[in-house]
N, C-alpha and C positions, 0 to 999 in steps of 0.2 A: 690563234694570236702567237708570232714568234716571240720569246722571250725578249726583252728589252730593259739593258741597263743604261740609265741616264748617268753620266758621271761629270760632275762639277768639277772641272779642273783637266786640262790637256797636257800638263807639264810631264815632266821625266817620268815621275813616279804613275802618273796617270795612263800614260801610253805605254809605257815597257812593262808595267805590272798589272794594274787593276784593270784597264781596257783588254790587255793582252791575255788574261788568263781567262776573261769571260768570253772574249771573241772566239777565242780557241774552243771553248765549250757550247759553242753554237747559239750564242746571245748577240743580237744586234747591239753594237755600243754607240750611243750618242753622248758625245762629248760638248761641254759648254764650256766657251772659254773667252777672256776677255780680247786674247789676241787677233785681229781680224784677218792678217794674212793666214795664220795656222789655220784658222776655221775654214776660210776660202779655200785652203790647199788640201784640207782634209775632204770636203765635199767636191772636189774637183777630181781626186785621185780615189777615194773611197777605199784608202789601204795605205799601210806605210809598213816599213820594217822595224824590228829590233834585232841589233847584233848583238849577240853573245859574246862577248870579250874572253877568250881564253888563252893561256900559255901555250896551247897544242894548236889549235886553229879555230879562228872565230866562226860562229854558226849564223846563218840569216834566216829570223823567222818573219814571215809575211802577216801581218795581221790585215783581216779582212772584213767586210760588212760594217763599216765603220762611216758616220757622217757626223756632222757638228752645228751646233748652232751658236751664234755670238752671244756673249752675256746680255748685252745691252737691248736684244730682243725679248723685252720681258716677256710678251704673250706667249710666244713662241716657248720659250723656257719653262713657263709655268705649265703650259699644255703637256709638253714633255714629261714632266714630272708627275703631272697629275696621272699620265697612262702609263707610266712606267711598270716592269714587272718588279724592279730592285733599283735603288738609287745609290751612287757613293760621292764621297766629298773628298776631293784633294787638291784643295785652294792654298794653303798655307792660313798661317793664324789671322793673316791681315785680310784675308778675303772672305773668312766665316761670317762677319755681320750680313753681307750682302746675299751669300749664299743661304743662310738661314732665313732670309726675308724671304727668298724665292721657295723655299721649299714650305714654309709656313703657310702663302699664299695657295701653294699647289696641292697642299693639303686640304683645304677648304673645296676647292673644286673637284677634287677627286671624289672627296666623300658624296658630293652632291651628285657626280657622276656614275660613282661605282658603288654607292654603299658603304659597307664596313669592310672594304678591301683594304689591308693594312699596307703600309709601305715601309719595308725595311730600307734601311741607310746604312752602308758601310761607311764608318768614319776612318779614312785613311790619312788622319792627320797624327802628326809628331806631338802628341796631345795627351797628357796623364788624365786620368778620370775624364775623356772625352764625353762619354755618355751621359755624365751628370751635367757638362757643361750645356751640350746640346738640349738635353731635356730642360733645363733651367731657361735658355734663351727663347726655345720654342714656347714654353708655356706663357712667355712675356708677349708674344706674336701671334697667338692663338685666341680664340674666344674662349671666355671661361669655362663654358661648358663642352669644349672640344675633349673627346676622351684619349689624350696624347699616349696614355700606358697601354691602350688597348689598340690604337692603330698605328704605331710608331714603333718600328724596331729598331733601335741604337744600338750597332753593332760595332763594338771597339775592334781596332785591330793592332796586330802587332808587325810592323813594317821593317822586315830585314834585310830585303834587297838594295844593293849598292848600286846606285847610277853615277856616274862620274858627269863632272861639266866638261861638255864637247869643247873643241877648239872653234875659233872662226870659221877654219878651213872646213872643218866635216860638216858643219852647221850650213855653209853655203853651198855644199855638194849636194844636200839633199836635206829640207828645212823640215822634214818629218821624221826622218830616222831619230833612233834614239838607241846608245849604248847602254848595256847592263852587263852584269855578273850573270852565272847560270843560275844562282839561288832562285828558287821559284815557289817557296810556300808561304802562302797567305794566311796566317794563324786570326783567326776571327772569334768572337766571344759567343759561344753555342747557345747562351741563354737569351741574345740578344734579339734574335730572330722572330716575328709574330708568325711569318710563314712557314712553309718548309724551308730547311736549309738548300740553297742551290747546289744543283748537281754538277759541280765547277771542282775536277781533280785536284787543283792547288790548293784548295780551302782545306783549312786545318782548324777544325773546331776546337774549342778548350772551355771548359766548366768555369776554373777561375781563372778568367781573363786577367785579372788584376796582377796576379803573378807574372803571367808571361809580358803585359806592358811593361812591368817593373824589369823583368829580363833583360828586355829591349834596351831599355832606357839604362839600366845601372851595370849592364855587361857589355854590350854591345855599344852604345852609343858612349858611354863612359871610356871604354877601351879606345875606340877609334880617338875619340879627342885627347885622350892622354898622350897616345902615339903621337899625334900630331904636335902638341904643346911640347913635348920633351924632345921630340925630332927636330922641331925647329929652332930650340936654343941649342941642341948639340950642334945640329948641321943647317946654318942658316941660309945657305945657298942651294941648298935641295928643294927640287920641284915636287917630287912623286911619293907617296907612302911607303913605297917597296924600297926607296932608296934609304929612308931611315931605318926601316925595320930589319935592313941587312945587318944591322949592327946587333950582335947576339947580345950583348949586354944591356943596349937600349929595350930591345925586344923582352928581356926578362923581367926588366923593370917593369913594362907596361902589364906582361904578364901577370906579375906579383900583384900589380895596384887593381887588375880585374879579379884576381882570387880574394883580394881584401873586400871587395864589391860584394863577391858572390856569398861572404859570410853573412851580408846583409839578408839575402833572400833565403839561405838555409835557414836562418833564425826565423824569419818572417813567415814563410811560406813552408814549413818542414816536411807537409805531407805533399807537396808538389815538386820538390827538386832534391836531389842526391849530390852530394861532393862531386862524385864520379862524373854525372851527367853536366854539371856545370862546369867541370874541369875539361871533358871531351867539348863542349860547347865553345869555351874558350880557346882553346888550341885549334879548332876547326877557322874560327872568326879570324886568329892570327894568321893563317894561311890564306884566307880570301883576303885580307888586307894588304897581302904581299903580292896580288895579284898583277903582275907587271902588263900584262895585254889590257887590263880595265884602264890603267893611266889615272888612277884616283890621284889628284892633286893634296897636298899638305893645306894650301888655301881653303879649298873646299870643305876638308874634314874639320878643319878648326875656327873657319871664320863665323862670325855673327857670335860675338863674344857677350853681348848684353843678355841675350836669349840662353845661350849654351851655361853662362856661370848665374843664372837665375836661382832663385831659391828652390825652386822644385824640379829643377832640370839636372841633369847627368851628374853633374861633380858636387856643388852645394847641395841638391837634393840628397845624394849619397850620404853625406857628411850629417846632415841633419839625423838622418835615419839613424847613423851609430852612433849620435847622442842618444836617442830616443832607446836604443838596443840595447846599449852599453857595449858597444864594440869600439876596437882600434880603427882610426882613420888616416894615419900618418902618411901613408903613401898617397891617398886620395886628395889630400890636403894639400899636400906638395904639387901635384898635378895641377890643383887649381891657381897656386901662385905662380905656376909656370905658365898658365895661359895668360896670365897678366902681362907677360912680355911677348904675346904672340904678334907679329907685325907681318904675316905673309901677306902676298898681293897676288893676284889675278894674272893672266897671260899678258895684260896690257900694263902691268906695274902698279896697279891700282888697289888699294884697301876698301873693304865694304865701307861704307858710310858710317853704318853703327858702330864699326871698329874705330873708325876716327874719333867716334863720339865718346866711346869707350875710353881712348888714350887719354882723352881730355879730362875724364874722371879719374882715372888711374894717378895722372899728374899730381893731384891733390892728396895721395896717400892710399896705400894698399889698404889701409883700415876703413876708408871711405867704398872703396870696392865691395869688402866683404859686407859691411853694413847696408847699403844701399843698393846693391845688384843683389849679392849672393844672401840676403837676408839673416845676416847672424847678429845676434843681440849684442850690444856694447857691453852690457854688464855680465848677463848668464852664460855668454859665450866667451868670455874675456879670457879664458885658459888657450882656446882654440885662435883667437885672433892672436895673441901673443907668440904662440907656435907658428902661425903663418909668417908673421913681422919677422922672425927668425928665420924662416925660410926664405924670405925676402932679400933680408941681410946678407945671409950667404951667397943667394945669387948675383947679388950685385958686385959683392967683393971678388967672384970669380970672374964677371965683367971687366973690372977693372984690371 
Protein backbone atom coordinates (compact mmCIF):
# COMPACT_ATOMS: atom_id res chain seq x y z
CA UNK A 1 0.00 0.00 0.00
CA UNK A 2 1.33 3.44 -0.96
CA UNK A 3 2.17 5.73 1.93
CA UNK A 4 -0.63 8.24 2.44
CA UNK A 5 -0.60 11.56 4.28
CA UNK A 6 -3.99 12.93 5.28
CA UNK A 7 -3.58 16.66 5.81
CA UNK A 8 -6.33 18.59 7.54
CA UNK A 9 -6.01 22.06 6.03
CA UNK A 10 -5.16 22.93 2.41
CA UNK A 11 -4.12 26.49 3.14
CA UNK A 12 -0.83 28.18 2.27
CA UNK A 13 1.33 26.25 4.75
CA UNK A 14 -0.51 23.00 4.01
CA UNK A 15 0.05 23.24 0.27
CA UNK A 16 3.41 25.02 0.08
CA UNK A 17 5.15 23.10 2.85
CA UNK A 18 3.60 20.02 4.47
CA UNK A 19 1.90 18.64 1.37
CA UNK A 20 4.86 19.61 -0.78
CA UNK A 21 7.56 17.81 1.21
CA UNK A 22 5.53 14.61 1.62
CA UNK A 23 4.40 14.49 -2.00
CA UNK A 24 7.98 14.93 -3.22
CA UNK A 25 8.99 12.01 -1.00
CA UNK A 26 6.52 9.63 -2.65
CA UNK A 27 3.43 10.01 -0.48
CA UNK A 28 -0.08 10.37 -1.77
CA UNK A 29 -1.39 13.56 -0.16
CA UNK A 30 -5.09 13.78 0.71
CA UNK A 31 -6.12 17.30 1.68
CA UNK A 32 -9.18 17.95 3.84
CA UNK A 33 -10.52 21.49 3.65
CA UNK A 34 -13.66 23.56 4.17
CA UNK A 35 -13.23 25.47 0.87
CA UNK A 36 -15.45 23.63 -1.61
CA UNK A 37 -13.98 25.33 -4.70
CA UNK A 38 -10.45 24.50 -3.59
CA UNK A 39 -11.38 20.85 -2.94
CA UNK A 40 -13.08 20.52 -6.31
CA UNK A 41 -10.13 22.11 -8.12
CA UNK A 42 -7.61 19.82 -6.41
CA UNK A 43 -9.67 16.79 -7.42
CA UNK A 44 -9.96 18.06 -10.98
CA UNK A 45 -6.25 18.84 -11.46
CA UNK A 46 -4.62 16.34 -9.05
CA UNK A 47 -1.60 18.65 -8.99
CA UNK A 48 -0.66 22.25 -8.18
CA UNK A 49 2.41 24.44 -8.29
CA UNK A 50 4.50 26.07 -5.61
CA UNK A 51 6.35 29.16 -6.82
CA UNK A 52 9.61 29.65 -4.92
CA UNK A 53 10.14 33.40 -4.89
CA UNK A 54 13.76 34.48 -5.24
CA UNK A 55 15.45 37.75 -6.14
CA UNK A 56 17.54 35.83 -8.68
CA UNK A 57 14.79 33.88 -10.45
CA UNK A 58 11.55 32.21 -9.41
CA UNK A 59 11.39 28.41 -9.40
CA UNK A 60 8.23 26.43 -10.11
CA UNK A 61 7.71 23.11 -8.31
CA UNK A 62 4.82 20.89 -9.41
CA UNK A 63 3.24 18.93 -6.56
CA UNK A 64 1.56 15.77 -7.86
CA UNK A 65 -0.35 12.73 -6.56
CA UNK A 66 -2.80 14.84 -4.56
CA UNK A 67 -6.55 14.78 -4.05
CA UNK A 68 -8.98 16.32 -1.59
CA UNK A 69 -12.04 15.66 0.59
CA UNK A 70 -14.43 18.34 1.76
CA UNK A 71 -14.43 18.90 5.52
CA UNK A 72 -18.20 18.40 5.73
CA UNK A 73 -18.01 14.91 4.19
CA UNK A 74 -17.74 13.44 7.66
CA UNK A 75 -17.67 9.73 6.83
CA UNK A 76 -15.07 10.20 4.09
CA UNK A 77 -12.81 12.31 6.28
CA UNK A 78 -12.94 9.79 9.13
CA UNK A 79 -12.30 6.90 6.73
CA UNK A 80 -9.28 8.64 5.19
CA UNK A 81 -7.79 9.31 8.62
CA UNK A 82 -8.50 5.77 9.81
CA UNK A 83 -6.46 4.39 6.91
CA UNK A 84 -3.69 7.00 6.78
CA UNK A 85 0.01 6.19 7.07
CA UNK A 86 0.41 9.54 8.81
CA UNK A 87 -1.74 12.60 9.46
CA UNK A 88 -1.05 16.32 9.75
CA UNK A 89 -3.07 19.28 11.00
CA UNK A 90 -2.74 22.83 9.64
CA UNK A 91 -6.13 24.44 10.18
CA UNK A 92 -5.41 27.34 12.54
CA UNK A 93 -6.56 27.56 16.14
CA UNK A 94 -10.23 28.22 15.30
CA UNK A 95 -10.42 25.02 13.27
CA UNK A 96 -8.81 22.74 15.84
CA UNK A 97 -11.92 21.65 17.79
CA UNK A 98 -13.61 20.25 14.65
CA UNK A 99 -10.34 18.69 13.43
CA UNK A 100 -9.76 16.98 16.78
CA UNK A 101 -13.31 15.62 16.78
CA UNK A 102 -12.69 13.95 13.42
CA UNK A 103 -9.35 12.59 14.56
CA UNK A 104 -10.87 11.07 17.69
CA UNK A 105 -13.65 9.36 15.71
CA UNK A 106 -11.14 8.02 13.20
CA UNK A 107 -8.89 6.61 15.93
CA UNK A 108 -11.71 4.41 17.21
CA UNK A 109 -12.44 3.04 13.72
CA UNK A 110 -8.73 2.68 12.98
CA UNK A 111 -8.29 0.43 15.99
CA UNK A 112 -11.25 -1.70 14.98
CA UNK A 113 -9.87 -2.20 11.47
CA UNK A 114 -6.11 -2.18 12.02
CA UNK A 115 -5.57 -3.18 15.65
CA UNK A 116 -2.78 -1.40 17.45
CA UNK A 117 -1.36 0.44 14.43
CA UNK A 118 -0.44 3.90 15.78
CA UNK A 119 -1.30 7.11 13.99
CA UNK A 120 1.36 9.82 14.05
CA UNK A 121 -0.05 13.35 13.78
CA UNK A 122 2.20 16.19 12.66
CA UNK A 123 0.90 19.30 14.42
CA UNK A 124 1.71 22.10 11.96
CA UNK A 125 0.17 24.83 14.08
CA UNK A 126 1.65 28.00 15.53
CA UNK A 127 0.86 26.74 19.02
CA UNK A 128 3.18 26.41 22.00
CA UNK A 129 2.87 23.09 23.89
CA UNK A 130 0.74 21.79 21.04
CA UNK A 131 1.27 18.15 22.03
CA UNK A 132 -0.16 18.77 25.50
CA UNK A 133 -3.16 20.57 24.04
CA UNK A 134 -3.88 17.75 21.57
CA UNK A 135 -3.45 15.11 24.28
CA UNK A 136 -5.81 16.87 26.67
CA UNK A 137 -8.47 17.43 24.01
CA UNK A 138 -8.30 13.92 22.57
CA UNK A 139 -8.51 12.44 26.07
CA UNK A 140 -11.87 14.15 26.47
CA UNK A 141 -13.13 12.86 23.11
CA UNK A 142 -11.94 9.23 23.26
CA UNK A 143 -13.26 6.38 25.43
CA UNK A 144 -11.61 6.26 28.84
CA UNK A 145 -9.95 2.92 28.05
CA UNK A 146 -8.41 4.08 24.74
CA UNK A 147 -4.57 3.80 24.99
CA UNK A 148 -3.84 7.29 23.68
CA UNK A 149 -0.17 7.33 24.72
CA UNK A 150 0.43 4.04 22.92
CA UNK A 151 -1.51 4.55 19.68
CA UNK A 152 -1.18 8.26 18.90
CA UNK A 153 2.05 10.07 18.15
CA UNK A 154 1.71 13.80 18.75
CA UNK A 155 4.51 15.40 16.75
CA UNK A 156 5.17 19.06 17.46
CA UNK A 157 6.76 21.14 14.72
CA UNK A 158 8.58 24.39 14.24
CA UNK A 159 7.26 25.96 11.03
CA UNK A 160 9.85 28.43 9.78
CA UNK A 161 8.74 28.71 6.15
CA UNK A 162 7.44 32.14 5.14
CA UNK A 163 4.41 32.23 2.85
CA UNK A 164 3.11 35.67 1.84
CA UNK A 165 -0.45 36.79 1.22
CA UNK A 166 -1.08 36.51 -2.50
CA UNK A 167 -2.75 39.31 -4.42
CA UNK A 168 -6.27 38.89 -5.79
CA UNK A 169 -4.78 38.99 -9.29
CA UNK A 170 -2.38 36.09 -8.60
CA UNK A 171 -5.12 33.98 -7.00
CA UNK A 172 -7.46 34.57 -9.92
CA UNK A 173 -4.70 33.55 -12.35
CA UNK A 174 -4.41 30.13 -10.63
CA UNK A 175 -6.45 29.34 -7.53
CA UNK A 176 -4.21 26.39 -6.61
CA UNK A 177 -0.80 27.99 -6.92
CA UNK A 178 0.95 29.25 -3.80
CA UNK A 179 4.03 31.44 -3.32
CA UNK A 180 6.72 30.65 -0.75
CA UNK A 181 10.35 31.22 0.11
CA UNK A 182 13.06 28.65 -0.60
CA UNK A 183 13.56 27.63 3.07
CA UNK A 184 12.28 24.06 3.32
CA UNK A 185 13.28 22.49 6.65
CA UNK A 186 10.51 21.00 8.77
CA UNK A 187 11.74 20.68 12.34
CA UNK A 188 9.82 17.92 14.15
CA UNK A 189 9.82 16.32 17.60
CA UNK A 190 11.89 13.15 17.28
CA UNK A 191 10.29 11.58 20.34
CA UNK A 192 6.75 12.33 19.19
CA UNK A 193 6.58 9.50 16.65
CA UNK A 194 5.14 6.10 17.55
CA UNK A 195 5.97 4.62 14.13
CA UNK A 196 9.31 4.98 12.38
CA UNK A 197 10.17 8.54 11.40
CA UNK A 198 9.05 9.03 7.77
CA UNK A 199 11.73 8.97 5.10
CA UNK A 200 11.10 12.58 4.09
CA UNK A 201 14.25 14.52 3.30
CA UNK A 202 12.94 17.86 4.59
CA UNK A 203 12.34 16.53 8.13
CA UNK A 204 14.79 17.59 10.84
CA UNK A 205 14.01 15.58 14.01
CA UNK A 206 15.02 17.20 17.31
CA UNK A 207 15.23 15.65 20.78
CA UNK A 208 14.45 18.81 22.79
CA UNK A 209 11.54 20.07 20.71
CA UNK A 210 10.38 22.60 23.28
CA UNK A 211 13.62 24.52 22.74
CA UNK A 212 13.08 24.65 18.98
CA UNK A 213 9.45 25.72 19.28
CA UNK A 214 10.61 28.53 21.56
CA UNK A 215 13.36 29.46 19.10
CA UNK A 216 10.71 29.89 16.39
CA UNK A 217 8.40 31.90 18.64
CA UNK A 218 10.91 34.10 20.44
CA UNK A 219 13.42 34.65 17.63
CA UNK A 220 11.64 34.28 14.28
CA UNK A 221 8.10 35.37 15.21
CA UNK A 222 9.29 38.01 17.66
CA UNK A 223 11.80 39.50 15.21
CA UNK A 224 9.41 39.46 12.26
CA UNK A 225 6.65 41.17 14.25
CA UNK A 226 9.05 43.69 15.76
CA UNK A 227 10.17 44.70 12.26
CA UNK A 228 6.53 45.15 11.23
CA UNK A 229 5.55 47.21 14.28
CA UNK A 230 8.62 49.44 14.32
CA UNK A 231 8.49 49.67 10.54
CA UNK A 232 4.85 50.75 10.45
CA UNK A 233 5.51 53.53 12.97
CA UNK A 234 8.55 54.81 11.10
CA UNK A 235 7.15 54.34 7.57
CA UNK A 236 3.32 54.27 7.78
CA UNK A 237 2.89 54.41 4.00
CA UNK A 238 5.22 51.45 3.30
CA UNK A 239 3.65 48.17 2.13
CA UNK A 240 6.43 45.57 2.16
CA UNK A 241 8.80 44.26 4.81
CA UNK A 242 11.85 44.83 2.61
CA UNK A 243 10.97 48.54 2.40
CA UNK A 244 11.18 49.18 6.14
CA UNK A 245 14.20 46.89 6.62
CA UNK A 246 16.11 48.92 4.02
CA UNK A 247 16.71 51.30 6.94
CA UNK A 248 19.94 50.18 8.60
CA UNK A 249 18.92 51.96 11.81
CA UNK A 250 15.61 50.14 12.02
CA UNK A 251 17.18 46.82 11.06
CA UNK A 252 19.79 47.21 13.80
CA UNK A 253 17.11 47.91 16.40
CA UNK A 254 15.20 44.80 15.29
CA UNK A 255 18.41 42.76 15.45
CA UNK A 256 19.17 43.99 18.98
CA UNK A 257 15.62 43.10 20.06
CA UNK A 258 16.08 39.60 18.66
CA UNK A 259 19.42 39.29 20.46
CA UNK A 260 17.73 40.31 23.72
CA UNK A 261 15.25 37.49 23.14
CA UNK A 262 18.11 35.13 22.33
CA UNK A 263 19.35 35.59 25.91
CA UNK A 264 16.14 33.87 27.04
CA UNK A 265 16.96 30.76 25.00
CA UNK A 266 20.58 30.72 26.11
CA UNK A 267 19.57 30.75 29.77
CA UNK A 268 16.59 28.42 29.40
CA UNK A 269 18.27 25.89 27.07
CA UNK A 270 22.05 26.18 27.65
CA UNK A 271 22.77 22.72 26.19
CA UNK A 272 20.75 23.31 23.01
CA UNK A 273 21.97 26.68 21.71
CA UNK A 274 25.06 28.87 21.64
CA UNK A 275 25.27 32.62 21.19
CA UNK A 276 27.06 32.05 17.88
CA UNK A 277 24.36 29.71 16.53
CA UNK A 278 21.52 32.05 17.55
CA UNK A 279 23.31 35.11 16.17
CA UNK A 280 23.84 33.32 12.84
CA UNK A 281 20.15 32.36 12.84
CA UNK A 282 19.12 35.96 13.51
CA UNK A 283 21.28 37.32 10.70
CA UNK A 284 19.95 34.68 8.29
CA UNK A 285 16.36 35.56 9.24
CA UNK A 286 16.97 39.26 8.65
CA UNK A 287 18.16 38.43 5.13
CA UNK A 288 15.08 36.27 4.54
CA UNK A 289 12.79 39.01 5.87
CA UNK A 290 14.20 41.32 3.15
CA UNK A 291 13.43 39.02 0.21
CA UNK A 292 11.90 41.46 -2.29
CA UNK A 293 10.64 38.71 -4.58
CA UNK A 294 8.58 37.20 -1.74
CA UNK A 295 6.59 40.42 -1.48
CA UNK A 296 5.75 39.84 2.18
CA UNK A 297 3.62 42.68 3.50
CA UNK A 298 3.79 44.59 6.77
CA UNK A 299 0.08 43.90 7.11
CA UNK A 300 0.48 40.10 7.00
CA UNK A 301 3.39 40.01 9.41
CA UNK A 302 1.87 42.35 12.00
CA UNK A 303 -1.89 41.72 11.85
CA UNK A 304 -3.78 39.66 14.40
CA UNK A 305 -2.89 41.82 17.41
CA UNK A 306 -5.06 40.10 20.05
CA UNK A 307 -3.26 36.80 19.35
CA UNK A 308 0.22 38.17 18.73
CA UNK A 309 0.16 40.29 21.91
CA UNK A 310 -1.39 37.55 24.07
CA UNK A 311 0.28 36.33 27.23
CA UNK A 312 2.12 33.31 25.79
CA UNK A 313 2.83 34.60 22.30
CA UNK A 314 5.97 36.18 20.84
CA UNK A 315 6.27 39.50 22.68
CA UNK A 316 4.39 39.20 25.97
CA UNK A 317 5.49 35.57 26.30
CA UNK A 318 9.12 36.61 25.95
CA UNK A 319 8.67 39.39 28.51
CA UNK A 320 7.11 37.02 31.04
CA UNK A 321 10.08 34.68 30.60
CA UNK A 322 12.58 37.51 31.13
CA UNK A 323 10.91 38.20 34.47
CA UNK A 324 11.10 34.52 35.39
CA UNK A 325 14.76 34.29 34.33
CA UNK A 326 15.73 37.74 35.68
CA UNK A 327 16.79 39.11 32.30
CA UNK A 328 16.32 42.58 30.74
CA UNK A 329 13.38 43.11 28.37
CA UNK A 330 13.38 46.83 27.58
CA UNK A 331 13.64 46.39 23.80
CA UNK A 332 10.96 43.68 23.68
CA UNK A 333 8.66 45.81 25.84
CA UNK A 334 9.16 48.74 23.48
CA UNK A 335 8.19 46.52 20.53
CA UNK A 336 5.00 45.51 22.35
CA UNK A 337 4.08 49.16 22.93
CA UNK A 338 4.76 49.96 19.27
CA UNK A 339 2.45 47.08 18.31
CA UNK A 340 -0.44 48.90 20.02
CA UNK A 341 -0.15 51.60 17.32
CA UNK A 342 -0.23 49.14 14.40
CA UNK A 343 -3.02 50.01 11.94
CA UNK A 344 -1.81 48.43 8.67
CA UNK A 345 -4.40 47.38 6.08
CA UNK A 346 -4.62 44.80 3.30
CA UNK A 347 -4.64 45.53 -0.45
CA UNK A 348 -8.28 46.63 -0.17
CA UNK A 349 -7.55 49.13 2.62
CA UNK A 350 -9.14 46.95 5.30
CA UNK A 351 -7.89 46.18 8.80
CA UNK A 352 -8.37 42.70 10.18
CA UNK A 353 -11.62 42.50 12.18
CA UNK A 354 -9.80 41.33 15.29
CA UNK A 355 -7.44 44.31 15.00
CA UNK A 356 -10.42 46.66 14.88
CA UNK A 357 -11.60 45.03 18.11
CA UNK A 358 -8.12 45.50 19.55
CA UNK A 359 -8.23 49.24 18.80
CA UNK A 360 -11.39 49.51 20.88
CA UNK A 361 -9.58 47.96 23.85
CA UNK A 362 -6.49 50.12 23.29
CA UNK A 363 -8.62 53.28 23.41
CA UNK A 364 -9.43 52.48 27.04
CA UNK A 365 -5.71 52.74 27.86
CA UNK A 366 -2.53 50.78 27.26
CA UNK A 367 -2.65 49.43 30.81
CA UNK A 368 -5.86 47.57 29.91
CA UNK A 369 -4.08 46.03 26.92
CA UNK A 370 -1.19 44.87 29.07
CA UNK A 371 -3.45 43.37 31.73
CA UNK A 372 -6.37 41.98 29.69
CA UNK A 373 -4.53 40.83 26.55
CA UNK A 374 -0.86 40.43 27.46
CA UNK A 375 -1.40 38.88 30.88
CA UNK A 376 0.49 41.42 33.02
CA UNK A 377 -0.42 41.46 36.69
CA UNK A 378 -1.56 44.88 37.90
CA UNK A 379 0.42 44.57 41.12
CA UNK A 380 3.39 42.22 40.62
CA UNK A 381 4.15 43.58 37.14
CA UNK A 382 3.68 47.21 38.15
CA UNK A 383 7.23 48.24 37.25
CA UNK A 384 6.90 46.81 33.74
CA UNK A 385 3.52 48.48 33.27
CA UNK A 386 4.96 51.84 34.31
CA UNK A 387 7.85 51.42 31.86
CA UNK A 388 5.39 50.60 29.08
CA UNK A 389 3.37 53.72 29.91
CA UNK A 390 6.56 55.79 29.66
CA UNK A 391 7.25 54.31 26.20
CA UNK A 392 3.65 55.03 25.25
CA UNK A 393 3.84 58.64 26.39
CA UNK A 394 7.06 59.11 24.44
CA UNK A 395 5.46 57.71 21.28
CA UNK A 396 2.45 59.98 21.66
CA UNK A 397 4.70 63.04 22.08
CA UNK A 398 6.58 62.12 18.91
CA UNK A 399 3.27 61.78 17.04
CA UNK A 400 2.27 65.26 18.14
